[in-house]
C-alpha positions as a Markdown table, in Angstrom:
| # | Residue | x | y | z |
|---|---|---|---|---|
| 1 | Met | -61.5 | 31.6 | 23.4 |
| 2 | Thr | -58.7 | 31.6 | 26.0 |
| 3 | Thr | -57.4 | 34.1 | 28.6 |
| 4 | Lys | -54.1 | 32.9 | 28.5 |
| 5 | Met | -51.6 | 35.5 | 27.5 |
| 6 | Asn | -50.9 | 34.8 | 23.5 |
| 7 | Ala | -48.1 | 36.1 | 21.4 |
| 8 | Leu | -47.6 | 35.7 | 17.9 |
| 9 | Val | -43.5 | 35.6 | 16.4 |
| 10 | Thr | -43.3 | 35.6 | 12.7 |
| 11 | Gly | -40.3 | 34.1 | 10.6 |
| 12 | Ala | -40.2 | 31.6 | 13.4 |
| 13 | Asn | -39.3 | 28.3 | 12.5 |
| 14 | Lys | -35.8 | 28.8 | 13.2 |
| 15 | Gly | -33.1 | 31.0 | 14.4 |
| 16 | Ile | -33.8 | 33.9 | 16.5 |
| 17 | Gly | -37.6 | 33.6 | 15.9 |
| 18 | Leu | -37.7 | 30.3 | 17.2 |
| 19 | Glu | -35.4 | 31.4 | 20.3 |
| 20 | Thr | -37.7 | 34.3 | 21.2 |
| 21 | Ala | -41.0 | 31.4 | 20.6 |
| 22 | Arg | -38.9 | 29.3 | 22.9 |
| 23 | Arg | -38.5 | 32.2 | 25.3 |
| 24 | Leu | -42.0 | 33.9 | 25.5 |
| 25 | Ala | -43.3 | 30.1 | 26.0 |
| 26 | Thr | -41.1 | 29.9 | 28.9 |
| 27 | Lys | -42.3 | 33.0 | 30.2 |
| 28 | Gly | -46.4 | 31.3 | 30.4 |
| 29 | Phe | -47.6 | 32.5 | 26.9 |
| 30 | Lys | -49.6 | 30.6 | 24.7 |
| 31 | Val | -47.0 | 31.3 | 21.6 |
| 32 | Trp | -48.2 | 31.0 | 17.8 |
| 33 | Leu | -45.4 | 30.6 | 15.5 |
| 34 | Gly | -45.6 | 32.2 | 12.4 |
| 35 | Ala | -43.7 | 30.6 | 9.6 |
| 36 | Arg | -44.8 | 30.1 | 5.7 |
| 37 | Asp | -43.6 | 26.1 | 5.2 |
| 38 | Ala | -45.8 | 24.2 | 7.0 |
| 39 | Glu | -43.5 | 21.1 | 7.4 |
| 40 | Arg | -41.3 | 23.2 | 8.7 |
| 41 | Gly | -43.3 | 25.2 | 10.5 |
| 42 | Glu | -45.4 | 22.3 | 12.5 |
| 43 | Ala | -42.0 | 20.7 | 13.1 |
| 44 | Ala | -41.0 | 23.7 | 15.0 |
| 45 | Ala | -43.5 | 24.1 | 16.5 |
| 46 | Lys | -43.8 | 20.3 | 17.7 |
| 47 | Ala | -40.5 | 20.1 | 19.3 |
| 48 | Leu | -41.3 | 23.2 | 21.4 |
| 49 | Arg | -44.3 | 21.3 | 22.6 |
| 50 | Asn | -42.0 | 18.4 | 23.4 |
| 51 | Asp | -40.3 | 20.4 | 26.0 |
| 52 | Gly | -43.4 | 21.1 | 27.6 |
| 53 | Leu | -44.4 | 24.1 | 26.0 |
| 54 | Asp | -47.5 | 26.1 | 24.7 |
| 55 | Val | -46.7 | 26.5 | 21.2 |
| 56 | Glu | -49.0 | 26.5 | 18.0 |
| 57 | Trp | -47.4 | 27.0 | 14.4 |
| 58 | Leu | -49.9 | 29.6 | 12.0 |
| 59 | Glu | -49.3 | 29.1 | 8.6 |
| 60 | Leu | -47.8 | 32.8 | 7.9 |
| 61 | Asp | -46.0 | 35.0 | 4.3 |
| 62 | Val | -45.7 | 38.2 | 5.9 |
| 63 | Ser | -45.3 | 39.0 | 2.2 |
| 64 | Ser | -48.4 | 38.3 | 1.0 |
| 65 | Asp | -51.7 | 40.4 | 2.2 |
| 66 | Asp | -53.9 | 37.2 | 1.5 |
| 67 | Ser | -51.7 | 35.1 | 3.8 |
| 68 | Met | -52.1 | 37.8 | 6.2 |
| 69 | Ala | -56.2 | 38.0 | 6.1 |
| 70 | Ala | -56.3 | 34.3 | 6.3 |
| 71 | Ala | -54.1 | 34.3 | 9.2 |
| 72 | Ala | -55.9 | 37.0 | 11.4 |
| 73 | Arg | -59.3 | 34.9 | 10.5 |
| 74 | Ser | -57.5 | 32.3 | 11.9 |
| 75 | Leu | -56.4 | 33.4 | 14.9 |
| 76 | Thr | -59.8 | 35.6 | 15.5 |
| 77 | Thr | -61.4 | 32.8 | 15.8 |
| 78 | Arg | -59.3 | 31.0 | 18.3 |
| 79 | Leu | -58.2 | 34.2 | 20.3 |
| 80 | Ser | -59.9 | 36.9 | 22.2 |
| 81 | Ser | -56.7 | 39.0 | 22.6 |
| 82 | Leu | -52.9 | 38.9 | 21.1 |
| 83 | Asp | -50.9 | 40.5 | 24.2 |
| 84 | Val | -47.6 | 40.4 | 22.2 |
| 85 | Leu | -46.5 | 40.4 | 18.4 |
| 86 | Val | -42.6 | 40.3 | 17.3 |
| 87 | Asn | -42.0 | 41.1 | 13.9 |
| 88 | Asn | -39.2 | 39.3 | 13.3 |
| 89 | Ala | -39.5 | 37.9 | 9.5 |
| 90 | Gly | -36.7 | 38.8 | 7.7 |
| 91 | Ile | -34.2 | 38.5 | 5.0 |
| 92 | Ala | -31.2 | 39.5 | 3.2 |
| 93 | Pro | -31.0 | 38.2 | -0.5 |
| 94 | Gly | -27.3 | 38.3 | -2.0 |
| 95 | Tyr | -25.7 | 39.2 | 1.5 |
| 96 | Val | -23.8 | 35.7 | 1.5 |
| 97 | Asp | -22.7 | 36.1 | -1.8 |
| 98 | Ala | -21.2 | 39.5 | -1.0 |
| 99 | Leu | -18.9 | 38.3 | 1.8 |
| 100 | Gly | -15.6 | 38.1 | 1.3 |
| 101 | Pro | -12.8 | 35.5 | 2.7 |
| 102 | Asp | -12.7 | 37.3 | 5.9 |
| 103 | Gly | -16.4 | 37.8 | 6.0 |
| 104 | Arg | -16.6 | 41.7 | 5.5 |
| 105 | Tyr | -19.4 | 42.6 | 3.1 |
| 106 | Glu | -17.9 | 43.8 | -0.2 |
| 107 | Arg | -20.7 | 44.9 | -2.5 |
| 108 | Pro | -21.1 | 48.5 | -2.8 |
| 109 | Pro | -24.2 | 50.6 | -3.2 |
| 110 | Ser | -23.4 | 51.2 | -7.1 |
| 111 | Arg | -23.2 | 47.6 | -7.4 |
| 112 | Glu | -26.6 | 47.4 | -5.3 |
| 113 | Asn | -29.2 | 44.4 | -7.3 |
| 114 | Ile | -32.3 | 45.8 | -7.3 |
| 115 | Ala | -34.5 | 42.9 | -7.5 |
| 116 | Asp | -33.4 | 41.9 | -4.1 |
| 117 | Met | -33.7 | 45.7 | -2.5 |
| 118 | Lys | -37.2 | 45.1 | -3.9 |
| 119 | Ala | -37.2 | 42.0 | -2.1 |
| 120 | Thr | -35.9 | 42.8 | 0.9 |
| 121 | Tyr | -38.3 | 45.7 | 1.1 |
| 122 | Asp | -41.5 | 43.4 | 0.3 |
| 123 | Val | -40.6 | 41.3 | 3.7 |
| 124 | Asn | -38.2 | 43.5 | 6.2 |
| 125 | Val | -40.8 | 46.7 | 5.4 |
| 126 | Phe | -43.9 | 45.8 | 4.2 |
| 127 | Gly | -44.5 | 42.5 | 6.0 |
| 128 | Pro | -44.3 | 44.1 | 9.7 |
| 129 | Val | -46.6 | 46.6 | 8.3 |
| 130 | Arg | -49.0 | 44.1 | 7.0 |
| 131 | Val | -48.8 | 42.3 | 10.3 |
| 132 | Thr | -49.4 | 45.1 | 12.4 |
| 133 | Gln | -52.0 | 45.7 | 10.2 |
| 134 | Ala | -53.8 | 42.8 | 10.1 |
| 135 | Phe | -52.9 | 41.8 | 13.9 |
| 136 | Leu | -54.4 | 45.1 | 15.4 |
| 137 | Pro | -57.6 | 44.6 | 16.6 |
| 138 | Leu | -56.8 | 41.6 | 18.6 |
| 139 | Leu | -53.6 | 43.7 | 20.0 |
| 140 | Leu | -56.5 | 46.7 | 20.8 |
| 141 | Ala | -58.5 | 43.9 | 22.5 |
| 142 | Ser | -55.4 | 43.1 | 25.1 |
| 143 | Pro | -55.1 | 45.6 | 28.2 |
| 144 | Ala | -51.4 | 46.6 | 27.8 |
| 145 | Ala | -50.1 | 44.9 | 24.0 |
| 146 | Arg | -46.4 | 44.9 | 23.1 |
| 147 | Ile | -45.1 | 45.1 | 19.5 |
| 148 | Val | -41.3 | 44.3 | 18.7 |
| 149 | Met | -39.6 | 45.1 | 15.1 |
| 150 | Val | -36.7 | 43.0 | 15.4 |
| 151 | Ser | -34.3 | 45.7 | 13.5 |
| 152 | Ser | -30.6 | 45.8 | 13.3 |
| 153 | Ser | -27.7 | 48.3 | 14.0 |
| 154 | Leu | -27.5 | 48.5 | 10.4 |
| 155 | Gly | -30.6 | 50.3 | 10.8 |
| 156 | Ser | -28.6 | 53.5 | 12.8 |
| 157 | Ile | -28.0 | 56.4 | 10.0 |
| 158 | Ala | -25.8 | 57.6 | 13.2 |
| 159 | Arg | -24.1 | 54.5 | 13.1 |
| 160 | Ala | -24.0 | 54.1 | 9.3 |
| 161 | Ala | -22.5 | 57.6 | 9.0 |
| 162 | Asp | -19.2 | 56.3 | 10.8 |
| 163 | Asn | -17.3 | 54.0 | 8.7 |
| 164 | Ser | -15.8 | 52.8 | 11.2 |
| 165 | Gln | -18.2 | 51.0 | 13.1 |
| 166 | Ser | -20.7 | 49.7 | 10.1 |
| 167 | Pro | -20.2 | 48.0 | 7.1 |
| 168 | Asn | -22.0 | 49.5 | 4.1 |
| 169 | Val | -25.0 | 47.5 | 3.3 |
| 170 | Met | -27.5 | 49.5 | 1.6 |
| 171 | Gly | -30.0 | 47.1 | 0.9 |
| 172 | Tyr | -30.6 | 45.4 | 4.1 |
| 173 | Gly | -29.1 | 48.1 | 6.2 |
| 174 | Ser | -31.8 | 50.7 | 4.6 |
| 175 | Ser | -35.1 | 48.4 | 5.1 |
| 176 | Lys | -34.1 | 48.3 | 8.9 |
| 177 | Thr | -34.1 | 52.4 | 8.9 |
| 178 | Ala | -37.3 | 52.1 | 6.9 |
| 179 | Leu | -38.4 | 49.6 | 9.8 |
| 180 | Asn | -37.3 | 52.1 | 12.3 |
| 181 | Ala | -39.0 | 54.8 | 11.1 |
| 182 | Ile | -42.4 | 52.8 | 10.9 |
| 183 | Thr | -41.6 | 51.8 | 14.7 |
| 184 | Val | -41.9 | 55.3 | 15.7 |
| 185 | Ala | -45.3 | 55.8 | 13.6 |
| 186 | Phe | -46.9 | 53.0 | 15.1 |
| 187 | Ala | -45.4 | 53.9 | 18.6 |
| 188 | Arg | -47.1 | 57.6 | 18.0 |
| 189 | Glu | -50.4 | 55.9 | 16.7 |
| 190 | Leu | -51.1 | 53.3 | 19.6 |
| 191 | Ala | -49.6 | 54.8 | 22.6 |
| 192 | Pro | -53.0 | 56.5 | 23.9 |
| 193 | Arg | -54.2 | 52.6 | 23.1 |
| 194 | Gly | -51.6 | 51.7 | 26.0 |
| 195 | Ile | -50.1 | 49.7 | 23.5 |
| 196 | Met | -45.6 | 50.0 | 23.1 |
| 197 | Val | -43.7 | 49.5 | 20.2 |
| 198 | Asn | -40.3 | 49.2 | 19.8 |
| 199 | Ala | -37.2 | 48.3 | 17.4 |
| 200 | Ala | -35.0 | 45.8 | 19.0 |
| 201 | Ala | -31.4 | 45.4 | 17.4 |
| 202 | Pro | -30.5 | 41.3 | 18.1 |
| 203 | Gly | -26.4 | 41.9 | 17.2 |
| 204 | Tyr | -24.7 | 40.0 | 14.6 |
| 205 | Thr | -26.0 | 36.6 | 15.2 |
| 206 | Ala | -25.4 | 33.3 | 13.6 |
| 207 | Thr | -28.1 | 32.6 | 11.2 |
| 208 | Asp | -28.8 | 31.1 | 8.0 |
| 209 | Leu | -29.7 | 34.9 | 7.0 |
| 210 | Asn | -25.3 | 35.3 | 7.1 |
| 211 | Ala | -24.6 | 31.8 | 6.7 |
| 212 | His | -24.1 | 31.2 | 10.6 |
| 213 | Arg | -21.0 | 34.0 | 10.1 |
| 214 | Gly | -22.5 | 36.3 | 13.1 |
| 215 | Gly | -20.5 | 36.1 | 16.4 |
| 216 | Arg | -23.5 | 35.9 | 18.4 |
| 217 | Thr | -25.7 | 32.8 | 19.5 |
| 218 | Val | -29.7 | 33.1 | 19.5 |
| 219 | Gln | -29.8 | 33.2 | 22.9 |
| 220 | Gln | -27.9 | 36.2 | 23.1 |
| 221 | Ala | -29.7 | 38.0 | 19.9 |
| 222 | Ala | -33.1 | 36.9 | 21.4 |
| 223 | Gly | -33.1 | 38.4 | 25.1 |
| 224 | Val | -33.4 | 42.5 | 24.1 |
| 225 | Ile | -36.3 | 41.2 | 21.8 |
| 226 | Val | -38.1 | 39.6 | 25.1 |
| 227 | Gln | -37.3 | 42.2 | 27.3 |
| 228 | Leu | -39.1 | 44.5 | 25.2 |
| 229 | Ala | -42.1 | 42.0 | 24.6 |
| 230 | Thr | -42.7 | 41.6 | 28.3 |
| 231 | Leu | -42.5 | 46.0 | 29.0 |
| 232 | Lys | -44.1 | 46.8 | 32.1 |
| 233 | Ala | -46.6 | 49.3 | 32.5 |
| 234 | Gly | -44.7 | 52.7 | 32.4 |
| 235 | Gly | -41.5 | 51.3 | 29.9 |
| 236 | Pro | -40.3 | 52.9 | 26.7 |
| 237 | Thr | -42.5 | 53.4 | 23.6 |
| 238 | Gly | -40.7 | 54.7 | 20.1 |
| 239 | Gly | -37.5 | 53.2 | 20.4 |
| 240 | Tyr | -34.6 | 51.6 | 18.7 |
| 241 | Phe | -32.5 | 49.1 | 21.5 |
| 242 | Asp | -29.9 | 47.0 | 21.8 |
| 243 | Glu | -28.8 | 44.8 | 24.9 |
| 244 | Asn | -26.9 | 47.6 | 26.0 |
| 245 | Gly | -29.7 | 49.9 | 25.8 |
| 246 | Pro | -30.8 | 53.1 | 23.4 |
| 247 | Leu | -29.6 | 53.0 | 20.1 |
| 248 | Pro | -28.5 | 56.4 | 18.0 |
| 249 | Trp | -30.9 | 56.8 | 15.2 |
């Protein structure tokens, strides 16, 4: 067992998750880099270790109950507590195919693919629930754990209702709306135990999820996630934030 502060980031072998893992490790955390693929996960962890950071790969598929149980058992044998959980893993199947020549999303809700929506919800909604439930005993063993749900500004119903502010991405957007509600539910339960749970909107970031069409870098995107992951006592819980502050639900 170790007394070092520990963090787990899901979907962390690339993109925003990888940058979040790097940033937390530079702050002195031992970071467990959650990823499904062994080759990619270990390669990402090794690259961070080569930079002098304390990072290890943890096999973790957020869409699998069995994977969650196995990952939790594995980490429990190596840790006495988990101080930070970042639920970052997310997908948007069909999103890139629906982008027009100008990069705008062109698929209306009436043509949304139901199979894609189900897959999206399994990872983006049920995934964070699976992960949080599986690792909750370790989080409760920390004196002041922090949980960050990586959401999106597309999850804001208020913004979606204003056509000038938000593209009409029903599947992915509604999955993040559901994640916001899950954030509040966990925050209400865990506040008496000293655990803060917040949702972070990193902005439209250039990643594989959008074929690197986003206008923000992963370095910019990770800022609000790391900020919420390292909140001091007395900070907010049950909130929804981007780098500029609270977002409308």
